[in-house]
C-alpha positions in Angstrom: -104.6 7.4 88.1 -107.5 5.1 88.8 -108.6 2.3 86.5 -111.7 2.7 84.4 -114.9 1.2 85.8 -115.8 -2.2 84.4 -119.5 -3.3 84.3 -120.5 -6.9 83.8 -123.7 -7.7 81.9 -124.5 -11.3 81.2 -121.3 -12.9 79.9 -119.6 -9.6 78.8 -117.7 -6.8 80.4 -118.0 -3.1 79.3 -115.8 -0.1 80.0 -115.4 3.5 78.8 -111.9 4.7 78.4 -110.8 8.1 76.9 -114.4 8.6 75.6 -114.7 5.3 73.8 -116.8 2.3 74.7 -115.0 -1.1 75.0 -116.2 -4.7 75.5 -114.8 -8.2 76.1 -116.1 -11.6 76.8 -115.8 -12.8 80.4 -112.6 -14.7 81.0 -110.8 -13.0 78.1 -108.2 -10.2 78.0 -108.7 -8.6 74.6 -110.9 -5.5 74.5 -112.9 -4.6 71.4 -114.2 -1.1 70.7 -118.0 -0.8 70.2 -120.2 2.1 69.0 -122.8 2.1 71.7 -122.6 1.8 75.5 -124.1 -1.3 77.2 -127.8 -1.3 78.0 -128.6 0.3 81.4 -131.5 -2.0 82.5 -130.6 -4.6 85.0 -129.8 -8.1 83.8 -132.6 -10.7 84.1 -133.1 -12.8 87.2 -132.3 -16.5 86.7 -132.9 -19.7 88.7 -130.4 -22.4 88.1 -129.7 -25.9 89.3 -126.0 -26.0 89.9 -123.8 -29.0 90.2 -120.6 -28.6 92.2 -117.7 -30.9 93.2 -116.9 -29.9 96.8 -113.9 -32.3 97.3 -112.1 -34.9 95.2 -113.6 -38.3 95.6 -116.8 -36.9 97.1 -120.3 -37.1 95.6 -121.3 -34.1 93.5 -123.5 -31.5 95.3 -126.7 -30.0 94.0 -128.0 -26.5 94.8 -130.3 -23.9 93.5 -128.8 -20.5 92.5 -131.0 -17.4 92.2 -129.2 -14.4 90.8 -129.3 -11.6 88.3 -127.4 -12.8 85.2 -123.6 -12.4 85.6 -123.9 -11.3 89.3 -123.5 -13.0 92.7 -126.7 -14.3 94.2 -128.4 -16.6 96.7 -127.5 -20.3 97.0 -130.3 -22.6 98.3 -129.1 -26.0 99.4 -129.3 -28.9 101.8 -126.0 -30.3 103.2 -125.0 -32.8 105.7 -123.9 -31.4 109.1 -121.1 -32.9 111.2 -123.5 -35.6 112.5 -124.5 -36.6 109.0 -128.0 -35.0 109.1 -129.2 -33.0 106.2 -129.7 -29.3 107.1 -130.5 -26.1 105.1 -127.2 -24.3 104.3 -128.4 -21.3 102.3 -125.9 -18.5 101.5 -126.2 -15.0 100.0 -124.0 -12.9 97.8 -122.2 -15.9 96.3 -120.7 -16.0 92.8 -121.3 -19.8 92.6 -120.6 -20.1 88.8 -117.1 -18.8 89.3 -116.1 -21.0 92.3 -113.4 -23.7 91.9 -115.9 -26.4 92.7 -118.4 -25.3 90.0 -119.1 -28.1 87.5 -122.2 -27.2 85.4 -125.6 -25.5 85.6 -129.0 -25.6 84.1 -131.4 -22.6 83.9 -134.9 -23.7 85.0 -136.6 -20.3 85.2 -136.4 -16.6 84.8 -138.6 -15.5 87.7 -140.0 -12.1 88.4 -139.1 -10.6 91.8 -142.5 -11.8 93.2 -141.8 -15.3 91.9 -138.3 -15.1 93.5 -140.0 -14.7 96.8 -141.8 -18.0 96.2 -138.5 -19.6 95.4 -137.1 -18.4 98.7 -140.3 -19.6 100.4 -140.1 -23.2 99.1 -136.3 -23.4 99.6 -136.9 -22.6 103.3 -140.1 -24.7 103.8 -139.2 -28.0 102.1 -137.6 -29.9 104.9 -133.9 -30.5 104.3 -134.2 -34.1 105.2 -137.2 -34.9 103.0 -135.4 -35.5 99.8 -134.1 -39.0 100.3 -131.2 -37.6 102.3 -129.4 -36.1 99.4 -129.0 -32.6 98.0 -130.4 -33.8 94.6 -133.5 -35.3 96.2 -134.2 -32.0 98.1 -133.9 -30.0 94.9 -136.3 -32.2 93.1 -138.9 -31.5 95.9 -138.3 -27.8 95.8 -138.5 -27.7 92.0 -141.7 -29.8 92.1 -143.2 -27.1 94.3 -142.1 -24.4 91.9 -143.8 -26.3 89.0 -147.0 -26.4 91.0 -146.7 -22.6 91.6 -146.2 -22.3 87.8 -142.8 -20.6 88.3 -141.1 -23.4 86.4 -142.7 -24.6 83.2 -143.6 -28.2 82.9 -141.3 -28.6 79.9 -138.3 -27.2 81.9 -139.2 -29.6 84.8 -139.0 -32.5 82.4 -135.6 -31.2 81.1 -134.3 -30.6 84.6 -135.1 -34.2 85.8 -133.6 -35.5 82.6 -130.6 -33.3 83.2 -130.1 -34.6 86.7 -130.0 -38.1 85.5 -127.5 -37.2 82.7 -125.3 -35.5 85.2 -125.5 -38.3 87.6 -124.3 -40.5 84.8 -121.4 -38.0 84.2 -122.2 -37.3 80.6 -122.0 -33.5 80.6 -119.1 -31.2 79.9 -118.3 -28.3 82.2 -120.0 -25.0 81.2 -119.2 -21.5 82.4 -121.3 -19.4 80.0 -124.8 -18.5 80.9 -126.0 -18.5 77.3 -124.8 -22.0 76.7 -127.1 -23.7 79.2 -130.6 -22.5 78.2 -133.1 -25.3 77.4 -136.5 -24.3 76.0 -138.3 -27.6 75.5 -138.8 -30.9 77.3 -138.8 -32.9 74.1 -136.4 -35.8 73.7 -134.0 -35.2 70.9 
């Protein structure tokens, strides 16, 4: 007998077993019965700054992650090659938020499909070595371009720069939940 299909939407999993609808939070094992099936529309597209720790005693790495909420997506990044030069190292179909090196993330935009094309454009057209020779510097340049294109709101840009400095100072806890990392204002507080 085959296992029932499990659908992931945002940070929840849904299944139908013996005519009843069930749900559970990602990362948990206990299922709870619900009256209605999950919504059928696709989850929203998100653009995140992601902070990873590739190896112990190595500097943290910064990348941009473009994905439908709760699904694998595209990683845009600049990394050092074997000669120490910064190069684009983009990857697709990656579940970056569930990798062992994941540290934390910050949602900077919920782009439309058309705006996602601009994200891809800037990620490929900002020179990989133009960010002060670091992944964080490269991301700041890409995000600056996305702010000029009005894909990222100015208030989120302020927050993302503030966030980068906070992370660099190692003041944030690790998050794995999408809904825990939304920031809506650039105000200090």
